[in-house]
C-alpha positions as CSV (number, residue, x, y, z in Angstrom):
1,X,39.2,15.9,79.8
2,X,37.5,16.7,76.5
3,X,33.9,16.4,75.5
4,X,33.2,13.1,73.7
5,X,32.7,13.9,70.0
6,X,30.0,12.6,67.7
7,X,32.7,10.7,65.9
8,X,33.9,9.1,69.1
9,X,30.4,8.2,70.1
10,X,29.8,6.6,66.7
11,X,33.1,4.7,66.8
12,X,32.1,3.4,70.3
13,X,28.7,2.3,69.0
14,X,30.5,0.5,66.1
15,X,32.8,-1.2,68.6
16,X,29.8,-2.5,70.6
17,X,28.4,-4.1,67.5
18,X,31.7,-5.6,66.6
19,X,31.9,-7.1,70.1
20,X,28.4,-8.5,69.6
21,X,29.5,-10.1,66.3
22,X,32.4,-11.9,68.0
23,X,31.9,-15.6,68.8
24,X,32.0,-15.7,72.6
25,X,34.8,-18.2,72.7
26,X,37.0,-15.7,70.9
27,X,36.2,-12.7,73.1
28,X,39.7,-12.5,74.7
29,X,41.4,-12.5,71.3
30,X,38.9,-9.8,70.2
31,X,39.8,-7.7,73.3
32,X,43.5,-8.0,72.5
33,X,43.0,-7.0,68.8
34,X,40.7,-4.1,69.7
35,X,43.0,-2.7,72.3
36,X,44.5,0.0,70.0
37,X,41.0,1.2,69.0
38,X,39.9,1.5,72.7
39,X,43.0,3.4,73.6
40,X,42.7,5.8,70.7
41,X,39.1,6.6,71.6
42,X,40.1,7.3,75.2
43,X,43.2,9.3,74.3
44,X,41.1,11.5,72.0
45,X,39.0,12.4,75.0
46,X,42.0,12.8,77.3
47,X,40.8,10.0,79.5
48,X,42.0,6.6,80.6
49,X,40.3,3.6,78.9
50,X,38.3,2.9,82.0
51,X,37.2,6.5,82.4
52,X,36.2,6.8,78.8
53,X,34.0,3.7,78.7
54,X,32.4,4.4,82.0
55,X,31.4,7.8,80.6
56,X,30.4,6.8,77.1
57,X,28.7,3.4,77.5
58,X,25.4,4.7,78.9
59,X,24.9,7.1,76.0
60,X,26.1,4.7,73.3
61,X,23.8,2.0,74.7
62,X,20.9,4.5,74.9
63,X,21.3,5.4,71.2
64,X,21.4,1.7,70.2
65,X,18.1,1.0,72.0
66,X,16.6,4.3,70.7
67,X,17.4,3.4,67.1
68,X,16.0,-0.1,67.3
69,X,12.9,0.9,69.2
70,X,12.4,3.7,66.7
71,X,11.9,6.3,69.4
72,X,13.6,9.3,71.0
73,X,12.6,8.0,74.5
74,X,14.1,4.5,74.6
75,X,13.5,2.0,77.5
76,X,15.9,3.4,80.1
77,X,16.1,0.2,82.0
78,X,17.0,-1.8,78.9
79,X,19.6,0.9,78.0
80,X,21.2,0.6,81.5
81,X,21.2,-3.2,81.2
82,X,23.0,-3.0,77.8
83,X,25.6,-0.6,79.2
84,X,26.2,-2.9,82.1
85,X,26.5,-6.0,79.9
86,X,28.8,-4.2,77.5
87,X,31.1,-3.1,80.4
88,X,31.7,-6.8,81.4
89,X,31.3,-8.5,78.0
90,X,35.1,-9.0,77.5
91,X,35.6,-10.7,80.9
92,X,34.6,-14.2,79.9
93,X,32.9,-16.2,77.1
94,X,29.8,-16.4,79.4
95,X,29.6,-12.6,79.8
96,X,30.2,-12.1,76.1
97,X,27.3,-14.5,75.3
98,X,25.1,-12.6,77.7
99,X,26.0,-9.3,76.0
100,X,25.4,-10.8,72.5
101,X,22.0,-12.2,73.6
102,X,20.9,-8.8,74.9
103,X,22.0,-7.1,71.8
104,X,20.0,-9.6,69.7
105,X,17.0,-9.0,71.8
106,X,17.3,-5.2,71.2
107,X,18.0,-5.3,67.5
108,X,15.1,-7.7,66.9
109,X,12.7,-5.1,68.3
110,X,9.5,-5.3,66.2
111,X,9.1,-1.5,66.1
112,X,11.9,-1.3,63.5
113,X,9.5,-2.7,60.8
114,X,7.3,0.4,61.3
115,X,10.2,2.9,61.1
116,X,10.4,5.6,58.4
117,X,13.5,4.0,57.0
118,X,11.8,0.6,56.7
119,X,8.8,2.0,54.9
120,X,10.8,4.2,52.5
121,X,13.4,1.5,51.7
122,X,11.4,-1.7,51.9
123,X,13.0,-3.3,48.8
124,X,15.8,-5.6,49.8
125,X,15.2,-5.6,53.6
126,X,11.9,-7.4,53.1
127,X,13.8,-10.3,51.6
128,X,15.9,-10.9,54.8
129,X,14.5,-11.3,58.3
130,X,18.0,-10.5,59.7
131,X,19.4,-7.6,57.6
132,X,17.8,-4.9,59.8
133,X,19.9,-6.1,62.8
134,X,23.0,-4.6,61.1
135,X,21.5,-1.4,59.9
136,X,22.6,0.9,62.7
137,X,26.1,-0.5,62.6
138,X,26.2,0.0,58.9
139,X,25.1,3.6,59.1
140,X,27.3,4.8,62.0
141,X,30.5,2.9,60.8
142,X,30.4,4.7,57.4
143,X,31.4,2.1,54.9
144,X,33.5,3.1,51.9
145,X,31.0,2.5,49.1
146,X,33.5,3.8,46.5
147,X,35.6,0.8,47.4
148,X,32.6,-1.5,47.0
149,X,31.8,0.1,43.6
150,X,35.4,-0.6,42.4
151,X,35.1,-4.2,43.6
152,X,31.8,-4.8,41.8
153,X,33.1,-3.2,38.6
154,X,36.1,-5.4,38.7
155,X,33.9,-8.4,39.3
156,X,31.7,-7.5,36.3
157,X,34.7,-7.4,34.0
158,X,35.4,-11.1,34.6
159,X,33.8,-13.7,32.3
160,X,30.3,-14.4,33.5
161,X,31.1,-17.9,34.6
162,X,33.8,-16.5,36.9
163,X,31.7,-13.7,38.5
164,X,31.0,-14.2,42.2
165,X,29.0,-11.3,43.7
166,X,28.8,-13.0,47.1
167,X,32.6,-13.4,47.4
168,X,33.0,-9.7,46.3
169,X,30.6,-8.6,49.0
170,X,32.2,-10.7,51.7
171,X,35.6,-9.3,50.7
172,X,34.2,-5.8,51.0
173,X,32.5,-6.6,54.3
174,X,35.7,-8.0,55.8
175,X,37.6,-4.9,54.6
176,X,35.1,-2.7,56.3
177,X,35.4,-4.6,59.6
178,X,39.2,-4.4,59.4
179,X,38.9,-0.7,58.9
180,X,36.5,-0.2,61.7
181,X,38.6,-2.2,64.1
182,X,41.8,-0.4,63.0
183,X,43.8,-3.5,62.1
184,X,43.6,-6.4,59.7
185,X,42.1,-8.9,62.1
186,X,38.6,-9.3,63.5
187,X,36.4,-12.0,64.8
188,X,32.9,-12.7,63.4
189,X,30.6,-15.7,62.9
190,X,29.5,-16.8,59.5
191,X,25.9,-15.8,60.2
192,X,26.9,-12.2,61.1
193,X,29.3,-12.0,58.0
194,X,26.6,-13.1,55.6
195,X,23.8,-11.0,57.0
196,X,25.9,-8.0,57.4
197,X,27.1,-8.3,53.8
198,X,23.5,-8.4,52.6
199,X,22.7,-5.3,54.6
200,X,25.7,-3.5,53.1
201,X,24.7,-4.5,49.6
202,X,21.1,-3.3,50.2
203,X,22.3,0.0,51.5
204,X,24.7,0.5,48.7
205,X,22.0,0.1,46.1
206,X,20.0,2.8,48.0
207,X,23.0,5.1,48.0
208,X,23.7,4.6,44.3
209,X,19.9,4.8,43.4
210,X,20.4,1.6,41.4
211,X,18.3,-1.0,43.3
212,X,18.8,-4.6,42.1
213,X,15.7,-6.3,40.7
214,X,14.0,-8.5,43.3
215,X,15.0,-11.7,41.4
216,X,18.7,-10.7,41.6
217,X,18.4,-9.9,45.3
218,X,16.7,-13.3,45.9
219,X,19.4,-15.1,43.9
220,X,22.1,-13.2,45.9
221,X,20.5,-14.1,49.2
222,X,20.2,-17.8,48.2
223,X,23.9,-17.9,47.3
224,X,24.8,-15.9,50.4
225,X,23.0,-18.4,52.7
226,X,25.0,-21.2,51.0
227,X,28.2,-19.3,51.7
228,X,27.2,-19.0,55.4
229,X,26.7,-22.7,55.6
230,X,30.0,-23.6,53.9
231,X,32.3,-20.8,55.4
232,X,35.3,-22.3,57.1
233,X,34.8,-25.8,55.7
234,X,37.7,-27.4,54.0
């Protein structure tokens, strides 16, 4: 049995967010698709899958709560509840829904708005009430922003009438989810896709030090919300 590495812990945290993104009625398909990821995490620590998650879930849950409560001393009872909900989330759509609801309660913690990150990077996040929910996932899952830069450059080379920033961002977001899960299949609702893409766009502008003007961010968000409403419709 090996110590759980920082990379393993971050991958587990990412996995918990992915599970929360999954529509409850698709939780069994998600569990099947994510099986290679869970096995690889356990194998890296020389543990069985059950041993690994029993050991790592309390710390992963504690870190999620700590981030969203903006504290080094998170609510221990809430952390324990999250670990327990995560342990059983894949059992049924009902347990998956319970887990997702608890995650939503945690990531909507009002203390995030007073965090150092929020105050330093207010531009962008202030235009979306939901983008902060995806911040910790976006940070620990390490998106490939070079790929995003290439996608956006390719989009800008198109005639202006054919450019679609929202579609490019959704393509990047899905590619990131595929990479995080370890295979080209994942399960996510339209709301999560759209709001996660907005969070990733905002973070990418911070990283490149080229924040988009507020008017452009507002236009993106309007088109993004339209995409959410129409996603999956024929």
